[in-house]
N, CA, C and O atoms as a DFTB+ gen file, in Angstrom:
684 C
 N C O
     1  1       1.371       5.311       1.790
     2  2       0.813       4.306       0.860
     3  2       0.234       3.128       1.678
     4  3       0.889       2.089       1.767
     5  1      -0.907       3.245       2.245
     6  2      -1.456       2.235       3.021
     7  2      -1.892       1.064       2.157
     8  3      -2.279       1.247       1.002
     9  1      -1.826      -0.171       2.730
    10  2      -2.349      -1.304       2.025
    11  2      -3.411      -1.967       2.680
    12  3      -3.707      -3.094       2.283
    13  1      -4.068      -1.428       3.669
    14  2      -5.127      -2.033       4.334
    15  2      -6.119      -0.905       5.093
    16  3      -5.828       0.287       5.199
    17  1      -7.183      -1.441       5.531
    18  2      -8.016      -0.572       6.462
    19  2      -7.323      -0.146       7.571
    20  3      -7.319       1.047       7.873
    21  1      -6.655      -1.091       8.305
    22  2      -5.891      -0.781       9.456
    23  2      -4.867       0.312       9.147
    24  3      -4.749       1.287       9.888
    25  1      -4.215       0.163       8.178
    26  2      -3.188       1.235       7.860
    27  2      -3.872       2.622       7.712
    28  3      -3.373       3.638       8.195
    29  1      -5.043       2.614       7.017
    30  2      -5.673       4.015       6.940
    31  2      -6.050       4.484       8.438
    32  3      -5.782       5.614       8.847
    33  1      -6.590       3.667       9.081
    34  2      -6.977       4.031      10.555
    35  2      -5.713       4.608      11.257
    36  3      -5.791       5.670      11.874
    37  1      -4.637       3.965      11.171
    38  2      -3.434       4.432      11.779
    39  2      -2.848       5.666      11.328
    40  3      -2.277       6.404      12.130
    41  1      -2.948       5.959      10.056
    42  2      -2.530       7.181       9.377
    43  2      -3.442       8.309       9.946
    44  3      -2.964       9.412      10.212
    45  1      -4.805       8.011      10.137
    46  2      -5.624       9.095      10.626
    47  2      -5.479       9.325      12.032
    48  3      -5.734      10.436      12.497
    49  1      -5.082       8.347      12.774
    50  2      -4.795       8.651      14.224
    51  2      -3.573       9.445      14.336
    52  3      -3.568      10.416      15.093
    53  1      -2.570       9.138      13.679
    54  2      -1.219       9.913      13.668
    55  2      -1.543      11.249      13.267
    56  3      -1.161      12.185      13.970
    57  1      -2.276      11.475      12.106
    58  2      -2.600      12.868      11.574
    59  2      -3.355      13.534      12.657
    60  3      -3.069      14.720      12.820
    61  1      -4.224      13.048      13.405
    62  2      -4.947      13.679      14.512
    63  2      -4.051      14.099      15.598
    64  3      -4.165      15.216      16.103
    65  1      -3.196      13.280      15.966
    66  2      -2.146      13.576      17.039
    67  2      -1.350      14.799      16.683
    68  3      -1.066      15.614      17.561
    69  1      -1.004      14.951      15.524
    70  2      -0.049      16.021      15.090
    71  2      -0.962      17.157      14.409
    72  3      -0.425      18.171      13.963
    73  1      -2.185      16.990      14.346
    74  2      -3.152      18.076      13.681
    75  2      -2.614      18.326      12.351
    76  3      -2.279      19.462      12.017
    77  1      -2.509      17.253      11.523
    78  2      -1.975      17.391      10.223
    79  2      -3.075      16.982       9.199
    80  3      -3.680      15.912       9.266
    81  1      -3.276      17.923       8.253
    82  2      -4.489      17.589       7.315
    83  2      -3.919      16.597       6.230
    84  3      -2.763      16.654       5.812
    85  1      -4.843      15.701       5.833
    86  2      -4.553      14.778       4.893
    87  2      -5.199      15.026       3.546
    88  3      -6.204      15.725       3.415
    89  1      -4.544      14.390       2.508
    90  2      -5.013      14.603       1.146
    91  2      -5.025      13.256       0.488
    92  3      -4.072      12.842      -0.173
    93  1      -6.150      12.574       0.690
    94  2      -6.231      11.193       0.088
    95  2      -6.537      11.198      -1.399
    96  3      -7.273      12.046      -1.903
    97  1      -5.928      10.191      -2.111
    98  2      -6.140      10.031      -3.577
    99  2      -6.223       8.491      -3.787
   100  3      -5.501       7.721      -3.153
   101  1      -7.066       8.110      -4.637
   102  2      -7.105       6.606      -4.897
   103  2      -5.881       6.153      -5.632
   104  3      -5.285       5.152      -5.236
   105  1      -5.427       6.892      -6.781
   106  2      -4.208       6.641      -7.548
   107  2      -3.646       7.847      -7.941
   108  3      -2.444       7.905      -8.200
   109  1      -4.461       8.938      -8.028
   110  2      -3.988      10.316      -8.561
   111  2      -3.800      10.273     -10.031
   112  3      -2.953      10.975     -10.582
   113  1      -4.647       9.389     -10.730
   114  2      -4.447       9.552     -12.200
   115  2      -5.757       9.682     -12.860
   116  3      -5.870       9.144     -13.962
   117  1      -6.730      10.289     -12.380
   118  2      -7.964      10.668     -12.911
   119  2      -7.971      11.925     -13.562
   120  3      -8.590      12.874     -13.082
   121  1      -7.299      12.012     -14.672
   122  2      -7.113      13.380     -15.272
   123  2      -8.302      14.138     -15.363
   124  3      -9.313      13.620     -15.838
   125  1      -8.295      15.335     -14.951
   126  2      -9.547      16.211     -15.094
   127  2     -10.364      16.134     -13.730
   128  3     -11.224      16.967     -13.443
   129  1     -10.007      15.024     -12.889
   130  2     -10.814      14.848     -11.655
   131  2      -9.853      14.846     -10.388
   132  3     -10.217      14.390      -9.304
   133  1      -8.657      15.365     -10.601
   134  2      -7.776      15.335      -9.560
   135  2      -6.488      14.531      -9.722
   136  3      -6.482      13.551     -10.467
   137  1      -5.463      14.886      -9.093
   138  2      -4.242      14.176      -9.311
   139  2      -3.559      14.084      -7.961
   140  3      -4.227      14.269      -6.944
   141  1      -2.225      13.800      -7.892
   142  2      -1.487      13.605      -6.593
   143  2      -0.874      14.797      -5.997
   144  3       0.075      14.700      -5.219
   145  1      -1.427      15.997      -6.365
   146  2      -0.960      17.283      -5.807
   147  2      -1.975      17.838      -4.775
   148  3      -3.076      18.278      -5.106
   149  1      -1.495      17.783      -3.420
   150  2      -2.353      18.311      -2.486
   151  2      -2.786      19.765      -2.775
   152  3      -2.004      20.449      -3.435
   153  1      -4.015      20.346      -2.330
   154  2      -4.366      21.562      -2.751
   155  2      -3.910      22.655      -1.934
   156  3      -4.030      23.819      -2.317
   157  1      -3.341      22.313      -0.717
   158  2      -2.946      23.325       0.373
   159  2      -1.673      22.929       0.876
   160  3      -1.365      21.739       0.946
   161  1      -0.862      23.914       1.254
   162  2       0.480      23.549       1.804
   163  2       0.208      22.683       3.130
   164  3      -0.826      22.745       3.795
   165  1       1.291      21.885       3.391
   166  2       1.352      21.059       4.596
   167  2       0.293      19.913       4.717
   168  3       0.043      19.330       5.771
   169  1      -0.296      19.661       3.513
   170  2      -1.108      18.434       3.647
   171  2      -0.186      17.217       3.207
   172  3       0.748      17.283       2.409
   173  1      -0.634      16.097       3.886
   174  2       0.128      14.862       3.637
   175  2      -0.673      14.107       2.659
   176  3      -1.865      13.875       2.858
   177  1       0.003      13.691       1.529
   178  2      -0.657      12.938       0.563
   179  2      -0.813      11.418       1.123
   180  3       0.097      10.795       1.670
   181  1      -2.045      10.967       0.903
   182  2      -2.285       9.509       1.280
   183  2      -2.751       8.905      -0.049
   184  3      -3.845       9.187      -0.537
   185  1      -1.856       8.043      -0.628
   186  2      -2.243       7.522      -1.856
   187  2      -2.676       6.037      -1.459
   188  3      -2.061       5.329      -0.661
   189  1      -3.864       5.675      -2.166
   190  2      -4.505       4.471      -1.739
   191  2      -4.192       3.471      -2.914
   192  3      -4.985       2.535      -3.008
   193  1      -3.281       3.514      -3.718
   194  2      -3.074       2.711      -4.780
   195  2      -2.684       1.323      -4.405
   196  3      -2.953       0.377      -5.145
   197  1      -2.042       1.175      -3.246
   198  2      -1.597      -0.222      -2.846
   199  2      -2.931      -1.101      -2.397
   200  3      -2.926      -2.327      -2.287
   201  1      -3.915      -0.362      -2.192
   202  2      -5.359      -0.980      -1.851
   203  2      -5.998      -1.296      -3.125
   204  3      -6.882      -0.548      -3.543
   205  1      -5.613      -2.404      -3.832
   206  2      -6.012      -2.560      -5.155
   207  2      -6.607      -4.018      -5.354
   208  3      -6.431      -4.614      -6.417
   209  1      -7.279      -4.544      -4.356
   210  2      -8.009      -5.783      -4.463
   211  2      -9.421      -5.815      -4.931
   212  3     -10.179      -4.942      -4.509
   213  1      -9.831      -6.655      -5.694
   214  2     -11.234      -6.899      -6.054
   215  2     -11.746      -7.910      -4.909
   216  3     -11.475      -9.110      -4.937
   217  1     -12.413      -7.379      -4.031
   218  2     -12.859      -8.157      -2.781
   219  2     -13.959      -8.988      -3.018
   220  3     -14.084      -9.943      -2.252
   221  1     -14.847      -8.829      -3.974
   222  2     -16.058      -9.664      -4.160
   223  2     -16.501      -9.572      -5.545
   224  3     -16.377      -8.501      -6.139
   225  1     -17.013     -10.607      -6.123
   226  2     -17.625     -10.618      -7.425
   227  2     -18.963     -11.511      -7.571
   228  3     -18.965     -12.718      -7.329
   229  1     -20.009     -10.849      -7.960
   230  2     -21.262     -11.648      -8.144
   231  2     -21.559     -11.602      -9.574
   232  3     -21.896     -10.562     -10.139
   233  1     -21.428     -12.764     -10.177
   234  2     -21.732     -12.814     -11.658
   235  2     -23.256     -13.127     -11.902
   236  3     -23.738     -13.319     -13.019
   237  1     -23.948     -13.152     -10.726
   238  2     -25.515     -13.479     -11.003
   239  2     -26.252     -12.014     -10.987
   240  3     -27.035     -11.640     -11.861
   241  1     -25.872     -11.270      -9.865
   242  2     -26.453      -9.939      -9.676
   243  2     -25.681      -8.923     -10.353
   244  3     -26.244      -7.844     -10.536
   245  1     -24.550      -9.063     -10.739
   246  2     -23.692      -8.082     -11.449
   247  2     -23.117      -6.941     -10.693
   248  3     -23.464      -5.776     -10.889
   249  1     -22.247      -7.301      -9.842
   250  2     -21.558      -6.282      -9.006
   251  2     -20.170      -6.698      -8.525
   252  3     -19.894      -7.890      -8.389
   253  1     -19.368      -5.808      -8.287
   254  2     -18.132      -6.121      -7.696
   255  2     -17.877      -5.191      -6.521
   256  3     -18.386      -4.071      -6.501
   257  1     -17.122      -5.621      -5.573
   258  2     -16.682      -4.815      -4.356
   259  2     -15.214      -4.646      -4.551
   260  3     -14.408      -5.575      -4.581
   261  1     -14.930      -3.343      -4.683
   262  2     -13.452      -3.038      -4.954
   263  2     -12.919      -2.131      -3.956
   264  3     -13.634      -1.407      -3.263
   265  1     -11.596      -2.181      -3.889
   266  2     -10.838      -1.200      -3.065
   267  2     -10.359      -0.036      -3.979
   268  3     -10.304      -0.191      -5.199
   269  1     -10.022       1.103      -3.390
   270  2      -9.860       2.404      -4.119
   271  2      -8.732       2.356      -5.231
   272  3      -8.679       3.156      -6.165
   273  1      -7.915       1.412      -5.037
   274  2      -6.643       1.443      -6.025
   275  2      -7.007       0.460      -7.224
   276  3      -6.088       0.179      -7.993
   277  1      -8.117      -0.023      -7.424
   278  2      -8.432      -0.980      -8.629
   279  2      -8.624      -0.010      -9.755
   280  3      -9.378       0.964      -9.733
   281  1      -7.794      -0.422     -10.815
   282  2      -7.836       0.381     -12.091
   283  2      -8.827      -0.069     -13.066
   284  3      -9.318      -1.186     -12.898
   285  1      -9.192       0.651     -14.071
   286  2     -10.025       0.208     -15.111
   287  2      -9.521      -1.000     -15.804
   288  3     -10.295      -1.927     -16.040
   289  1      -8.278      -1.051     -16.146
   290  2      -7.638      -2.252     -16.797
   291  2      -7.668      -3.392     -15.878
   292  3      -7.944      -4.509     -16.317
   293  1      -7.398      -3.195     -14.592
   294  2      -7.537      -4.372     -13.711
   295  2      -8.907      -4.952     -13.589
   296  3      -9.042      -6.175     -13.530
   297  1      -9.891      -4.177     -13.549
   298  2     -11.272      -4.722     -13.415
   299  2     -11.580      -5.307     -14.839
   300  3     -12.221      -6.357     -14.878
   301  1     -11.200      -4.748     -15.955
   302  2     -11.495      -5.287     -17.217
   303  2     -10.789      -6.676     -17.368
   304  3     -11.441      -7.642     -17.764
   305  1      -9.564      -6.777     -17.079
   306  2      -8.862      -8.030     -17.067
   307  2      -9.516      -9.116     -16.226
   308  3      -9.659     -10.274     -16.620
   309  1      -9.885      -8.679     -15.089
   310  2     -10.560      -9.632     -14.172
   311  2     -11.836     -10.259     -14.715
   312  3     -12.084     -11.462     -14.637
   313  1     -12.639      -9.330     -15.279
   314  2     -13.931      -9.845     -15.829
   315  2     -13.749     -10.661     -17.181
   316  3     -14.555     -11.531     -17.511
   317  1     -12.702     -10.342     -17.898
   318  2     -12.368     -11.263     -19.010
   319  2     -11.808     -12.589     -18.537
   320  3     -12.219     -13.601     -19.105
   321  1     -11.024     -12.689     -17.682
   322  2     -10.527     -13.933     -16.930
   323  2     -11.614     -14.688     -16.452
   324  3     -11.618     -15.903     -16.653
   325  1     -12.658     -14.072     -15.769
   326  2     -13.751     -14.876     -15.293
   327  2     -14.907     -15.301     -16.305
   328  3     -15.882     -15.984     -15.993
   329  1     -14.624     -14.756     -17.635
   330  2     -15.668     -15.066     -18.536
   331  2     -16.967     -14.553     -18.101
   332  3     -18.011     -15.190     -18.240
   333  1     -16.879     -13.254     -17.508
   334  2     -18.097     -12.797     -16.828
   335  2     -19.410     -12.503     -17.792
   336  3     -19.241     -12.267     -18.988
   337  1     -20.502     -12.528     -17.300
   338  2     -21.723     -12.112     -18.050
   339  2     -21.808     -10.582     -17.928
   340  3     -22.897     -10.084     -18.215
   341  1     -20.885      -9.825     -17.570
   342  2     -20.941      -8.362     -17.313
   343  2     -19.763      -7.714     -17.834
   344  3     -18.663      -8.260     -17.913
   345  1     -20.031      -6.508     -18.194
   346  2     -18.881      -5.470     -18.564
   347  2     -18.776      -4.549     -17.354
   348  3     -19.624      -4.494     -16.464
   349  1     -17.698      -3.859     -17.405
   350  2     -17.620      -2.635     -16.516
   351  2     -17.883      -1.384     -17.347
   352  3     -17.584      -1.361     -18.541
   353  1     -18.454      -0.316     -16.711
   354  2     -18.721       0.879     -17.581
   355  2     -17.435       1.671     -17.461
   356  3     -17.043       2.191     -16.416
   357  1     -16.811       1.713     -18.645
   358  2     -15.517       2.492     -18.719
   359  2     -15.614       3.983     -18.808
   360  3     -16.621       4.457     -19.335
   361  1     -14.687       4.765     -18.356
   362  2     -14.754       6.150     -18.623
   363  2     -13.597       6.515     -19.518
   364  3     -12.852       5.621     -19.920
   365  1     -13.401       7.774     -19.855
   366  2     -12.375       8.094     -20.769
   367  2     -11.062       8.362     -20.132
   368  3     -10.175       8.904     -20.791
   369  1     -10.870       8.006     -18.842
   370  2      -9.862       8.469     -17.967
   371  2      -8.507       7.578     -18.258
   372  3      -7.409       7.965     -17.860
   373  1      -8.662       6.485     -18.908
   374  2      -7.419       5.675     -19.072
   375  2      -7.348       4.471     -18.283
   376  3      -8.023       4.283     -17.271
   377  1      -6.480       3.625     -18.788
   378  2      -6.341       2.235     -18.111
   379  2      -5.895       2.303     -16.691
   380  3      -6.360       1.495     -15.886
   381  1      -5.052       3.178     -16.329
   382  2      -4.539       3.302     -14.859
   383  2      -5.316       4.055     -13.971
   384  3      -4.981       4.123     -12.788
   385  1      -6.378       4.667     -14.421
   386  2      -7.302       5.464     -13.552
   387  2      -8.120       4.622     -12.644
   388  3      -8.657       3.606     -13.085
   389  1      -8.247       4.975     -11.408
   390  2      -9.063       4.387     -10.377
   391  2     -10.502       4.402     -10.585
   392  3     -11.069       5.470     -10.817
   393  1     -11.170       3.246     -10.519
   394  2     -12.651       3.324     -10.815
   395  2     -13.236       4.043      -9.540
   396  3     -14.099       4.901      -9.730
   397  1     -12.836       3.761      -8.269
   398  2     -13.380       4.358      -7.103
   399  2     -13.077       5.807      -7.127
   400  3     -13.945       6.604      -6.771
   401  1     -11.910       6.208      -7.522
   402  2     -11.522       7.713      -7.614
   403  2     -12.373       8.529      -8.676
   404  3     -12.868       9.632      -8.448
   405  1     -12.467       7.870      -9.797
   406  2     -13.382       8.481     -10.848
   407  2     -14.841       8.677     -10.247
   408  3     -15.472       9.733     -10.303
   409  1     -15.232       7.614      -9.722
   410  2     -16.760       7.686      -9.125
   411  2     -16.890       8.721      -8.098
   412  3     -17.818       9.526      -8.158
   413  1     -16.046       8.753      -7.185
   414  2     -16.095       9.718      -6.043
   415  2     -15.862      11.056      -6.457
   416  3     -16.276      11.956      -5.725
   417  1     -15.257      11.340      -7.527
   418  2     -15.144      12.692      -8.040
   419  2     -16.156      13.187      -9.012
   420  3     -16.099      14.285      -9.566
   421  1     -17.097      12.286      -9.178
   422  2     -18.361      12.579      -9.990
   423  2     -18.124      12.213     -11.402
   424  3     -18.737      12.783     -12.305
   425  1     -17.287      11.314     -11.616
   426  2     -17.050      10.909     -13.066
   427  2     -18.141      10.075     -13.559
   428  3     -19.000       9.659     -12.781
   429  1     -18.161       9.774     -14.963
   430  2     -19.147       9.101     -15.615
   431  2     -18.621       8.216     -16.663
   432  3     -17.462       8.317     -17.063
   433  1     -19.469       7.337     -17.122
   434  2     -19.201       6.323     -18.180
   435  2     -20.004       6.649     -19.375
   436  3     -20.523       7.752     -19.550
   437  1     -20.094       5.615     -20.222
   438  2     -20.673       5.624     -21.619
   439  2     -21.749       4.674     -21.886
   440  3     -22.132       4.567     -23.051
   441  1     -22.289       3.970     -20.972
   442  2     -23.211       2.950     -21.162
   443  2     -24.440       3.320     -20.305
   444  3     -24.377       4.284     -19.543
   445  1     -25.520       2.594     -20.414
   446  2     -26.728       2.963     -19.466
   447  2     -26.388       3.011     -17.946
   448  3     -27.140       3.594     -17.165
   449  1     -25.362       2.455     -17.576
   450  2     -24.878       2.499     -16.186
   451  2     -23.743       3.470     -16.038
   452  3     -22.867       3.322     -15.186
   453  1     -23.780       4.496     -16.914
   454  2     -22.649       5.539     -16.765
   455  2     -22.808       6.512     -15.753
   456  3     -21.870       7.291     -15.582
   457  1     -23.918       6.626     -14.979
   458  2     -24.025       7.448     -13.917
   459  2     -23.484       6.835     -12.566
   460  3     -24.218       6.493     -11.639
   461  1     -22.260       6.751     -12.572
   462  2     -21.528       6.047     -11.497
   463  2     -21.901       6.414     -10.156
   464  3     -22.097       5.514      -9.338
   465  1     -22.027       7.671      -9.814
   466  2     -22.307       8.049      -8.442
   467  2     -23.644       7.531      -7.909
   468  3     -23.815       7.338      -6.706
   469  1     -24.683       7.288      -8.924
   470  2     -25.866       6.634      -8.388
   471  2     -25.884       5.171      -8.392
   472  3     -26.920       4.601      -8.049
   473  1     -24.805       4.469      -8.757
   474  2     -24.773       3.125      -8.869
   475  2     -23.726       2.450      -7.894
   476  3     -23.294       1.316      -8.102
   477  1     -23.349       3.227      -6.814
   478  2     -22.502       2.648      -5.860
   479  2     -23.267       2.420      -4.621
   480  3     -24.325       3.003      -4.388
   481  1     -22.714       1.558      -3.825
   482  2     -23.337       1.289      -2.428
   483  2     -22.366       0.566      -1.645
   484  3     -21.268       0.243      -2.099
   485  1     -22.777       0.294      -0.412
   486  2     -21.889      -0.488       0.560
   487  2     -20.514       0.014       0.635
   488  3     -19.556      -0.738       0.456
   489  1     -20.382       1.308       0.905
   490  2     -19.169       1.865       0.995
   491  2     -18.494       1.639       2.383
   492  3     -19.196       1.648       3.394
   493  1     -17.236       1.450       2.450
   494  2     -16.543       1.349       3.744
   495  2     -15.754       2.517       3.877
   496  3     -14.962       2.761       2.967
   497  1     -15.831       3.312       4.884
   498  2     -15.274       4.653       5.145
   499  2     -14.535       4.685       6.366
   500  3     -15.073       4.201       7.362
   501  1     -13.335       5.199       6.458
   502  2     -12.826       5.644       7.707
   503  2     -12.960       7.122       7.872
   504  3     -12.446       7.903       7.071
   505  1     -13.658       7.511       8.924
   506  2     -14.018       8.938       9.251
   507  2     -12.704       9.581       9.841
   508  3     -11.729       8.893      10.145
   509  1     -12.748      10.855       9.971
   510  2     -11.740      11.683      10.546
   511  2     -11.329      11.292      11.927
   512  3     -10.176      11.449      12.328
   513  1     -12.350      10.746      12.693
   514  2     -12.091      10.271      13.933
   515  2     -11.310       8.875      14.024
   516  3     -10.818       8.453      15.071
   517  1     -11.263       8.265      12.890
   518  2     -10.747       6.852      12.851
   519  2     -11.791       5.763      12.889
   520  3     -11.507       4.577      12.719
   521  1     -13.025       6.214      13.122
   522  2     -14.089       5.164      13.233
   523  2     -14.536       4.776      11.761
   524  3     -14.530       5.581      10.829
   525  1     -14.894       3.558      11.670
   526  2     -15.170       2.816      10.428
   527  2     -16.675       2.755      10.255
   528  3     -17.310       2.134      11.108
   529  1     -17.306       3.318       9.266
   530  2     -18.660       3.126       8.920
   531  2     -18.833       2.410       7.739
   532  3     -17.851       2.251       7.014
   533  1     -20.021       1.906       7.390
   534  2     -20.487       1.073       6.226
   535  2     -21.775       1.655       5.893
   536  3     -22.635       1.783       6.764
   537  1     -21.982       2.045       4.598
   538  2     -23.246       2.676       4.185
   539  2     -24.291       1.566       3.930
   540  3     -25.482       1.872       3.874
   541  1     -23.896       0.320       3.779
   542  2     -24.953      -0.715       3.380
   543  2     -25.323      -0.601       1.875
   544  3     -24.911       0.245       1.081
   545  1     -26.177      -1.614       1.649
   546  2     -26.558      -1.720       0.120
   547  2     -27.883      -1.129      -0.009
   548  3     -28.665      -1.018       0.936
   549  1     -28.120      -0.747      -1.221
   550  2     -29.404      -0.073      -1.644
   551  2     -30.064      -0.973      -2.689
   552  3     -29.351      -1.314      -3.633
   553  1     -31.360      -1.416      -2.651
   554  2     -32.235      -0.990      -1.528
   555  2     -31.974      -1.698      -0.338
   556  3     -31.461      -2.815      -0.396
   557  1     -32.271      -1.167       0.742
   558  2     -32.048      -1.877       2.048
   559  2     -32.809      -1.167       3.137
   560  3     -33.611      -0.283       2.833
   561  1     -32.607      -1.491       4.326
   562  2     -33.195      -0.783       5.481
   563  2     -32.500       0.650       5.811
   564  3     -31.277       0.739       5.704
   565  1     -33.133       1.562       6.137
   566  2     -32.664       2.936       6.461
   567  2     -32.257       3.718       5.272
   568  3     -32.360       3.230       4.146
   569  1     -31.780       4.965       5.484
   570  2     -31.335       5.739       4.493
   571  2     -29.959       5.347       3.791
   572  3     -29.060       4.794       4.425
   573  1     -29.862       5.643       2.552
   574  2     -28.707       5.445       1.801
   575  2     -27.757       6.738       1.947
   576  3     -28.148       7.810       1.484
   577  1     -26.649       6.648       2.520
   578  2     -25.829       7.868       2.757
   579  2     -24.591       7.864       1.897
   580  3     -23.717       8.708       2.096
   581  1     -24.474       6.951       0.946
   582  2     -23.382       6.738       0.051
   583  2     -23.089       8.201      -0.593
   584  3     -21.955       8.681      -0.591
   585  1     -24.120       8.806      -1.095
   586  2     -23.876      10.060      -1.697
   587  2     -23.133      11.203      -0.922
   588  3     -22.577      12.139      -1.498
   589  1     -23.174      11.045       0.396
   590  2     -22.509      11.979       1.297
   591  2     -20.939      12.014       0.954
   592  3     -20.268      13.022       1.177
   593  1     -20.427      10.898       0.423
   594  2     -19.081      10.758       0.270
   595  2     -18.442      11.007      -1.190
   596  3     -17.236      10.913      -1.419
   597  1     -19.406      11.333      -2.124
   598  2     -19.103      11.728      -3.381
   599  2     -18.634      13.226      -3.387
   600  3     -19.388      14.044      -2.860
   601  1     -17.569      13.613      -3.885
   602  2     -17.157      14.902      -3.976
   603  2     -17.071      15.632      -2.540
   604  3     -17.335      16.828      -2.419
   605  1     -16.696      14.845      -1.505
   606  2     -16.612      15.450      -0.235
   607  2     -15.281      15.120       0.557
   608  3     -14.386      14.495      -0.012
   609  1     -15.166      15.486       1.708
   610  2     -14.060      15.163       2.354
   611  2     -14.386      14.642       3.837
   612  3     -13.662      14.859       4.809
   613  1     -15.513      13.967       3.856
   614  2     -15.998      13.411       5.159
   615  2     -15.258      12.267       5.709
   616  3     -15.268      12.052       6.921
   617  1     -14.618      11.522       4.885
   618  2     -13.854      10.373       5.245
   619  2     -13.166       9.831       4.089
   620  3     -13.298      10.368       2.989
   621  1     -12.355       8.683       4.280
   622  2     -11.500       8.073       3.302
   623  2     -12.299       6.778       2.928
   624  3     -12.510       5.944       3.808
   625  1     -12.738       6.591       1.684
   626  2     -13.359       5.474       1.182
   627  2     -12.416       4.397       1.017
   628  3     -11.522       4.539       0.183
   629  1     -12.496       3.271       1.740
   630  2     -11.466       2.102       1.464
   631  2     -12.093       0.939       0.710
   632  3     -11.347       0.037       0.328
   633  1     -13.548       0.874       0.436
   634  2     -14.001      -0.104      -0.392
   635  2     -15.435       0.389      -0.938
   636  3     -16.124       1.194      -0.311
   637  1     -15.758      -0.094      -1.995
   638  2     -17.157       0.332      -2.498
   639  2     -17.655      -0.917      -3.524
   640  3     -16.909      -1.661      -4.161
   641  1     -19.091      -0.933      -3.502
   642  2     -19.645      -1.973      -4.298
   643  2     -20.100      -1.169      -5.609
   644  3     -20.771      -0.146      -5.473
   645  1     -19.765      -1.594      -6.768
   646  2     -20.326      -0.991      -8.024
   647  2     -21.023      -1.897      -8.883
   648  3     -20.635      -3.060      -8.993
   649  1     -22.018      -1.463      -9.500
   650  2     -22.867      -2.185     -10.459
   651  2     -22.170      -2.382     -11.858
   652  3     -21.562      -1.458     -12.399
   653  1     -22.288      -3.611     -12.404
   654  2     -21.703      -3.816     -13.705
   655  2     -22.838      -3.855     -14.689
   656  3     -24.022      -3.916     -14.357
   657  1     -22.389      -3.816     -15.927
   658  2     -23.328      -3.742     -17.142
   659  2     -23.508      -5.079     -17.717
   660  3     -22.509      -5.664     -18.135
   661  1     -24.803      -5.701     -17.798
   662  2     -25.026      -6.939     -18.392
   663  2     -24.488      -6.914     -19.915
   664  3     -24.726      -5.917     -20.597
   665  1     -23.898      -7.802     -20.356
   666  2     -23.409      -7.796     -21.728
   667  2     -24.574      -7.763     -22.689
   668  3     -25.339      -8.723     -22.777
   669  1     -24.715      -6.667     -23.410
   670  2     -25.845      -6.685     -24.410
   671  2     -25.519      -7.577     -25.606
   672  3     -24.383      -7.984     -25.850
   673  1     -26.638      -7.856     -26.355
   674  2     -26.311      -8.607     -27.622
   675  2     -25.521      -7.939     -28.544
   676  3     -24.692      -8.560     -29.211
   677  1     -25.710      -6.553     -28.677
   678  2     -24.950      -5.674     -29.440
   679  2     -24.843      -4.325     -28.753
   680  3     -25.744      -3.927     -28.014
   681  1     -23.752      -3.623     -28.993
   682  2     -23.742      -2.290     -28.496
   683  2     -22.966      -1.252     -29.458
   684  3     -22.883      -0.065     -29.145
């Protein structure tokens, strides 16, 4: 149950030392998109639910930077508290489901910004070597490699930027 980027790096270093496969989950509550049950014997579960901070919020450009343990309810409450000019695009996964987990497993929402996998950027990832990479923002310089980490096991995503939905006059 890491609570920081450093914790994730340390877990990966230890796993590499003992050649132990890891099974990371954001919260393990994205019903239909994965749970807290490793798919192979001898995998160690790494639950990122303690990494549940909203790191950045831009109420002008409409995005948030979140850690993998941030739930749909948590972001909803945050935006309500801020009296934001934006909504989050909710899924049918429930209040305690992770936004990052649902997005990385190919989940989708119900507004014009429902194609979550194409609306993420600036991922922070710890690779299997323990190295940290950041995919940057799109549009930006160079290729956008964020999509490599959707439905993959190339690294553990520890933060991501997601686009929010401008509040429409009616919906």
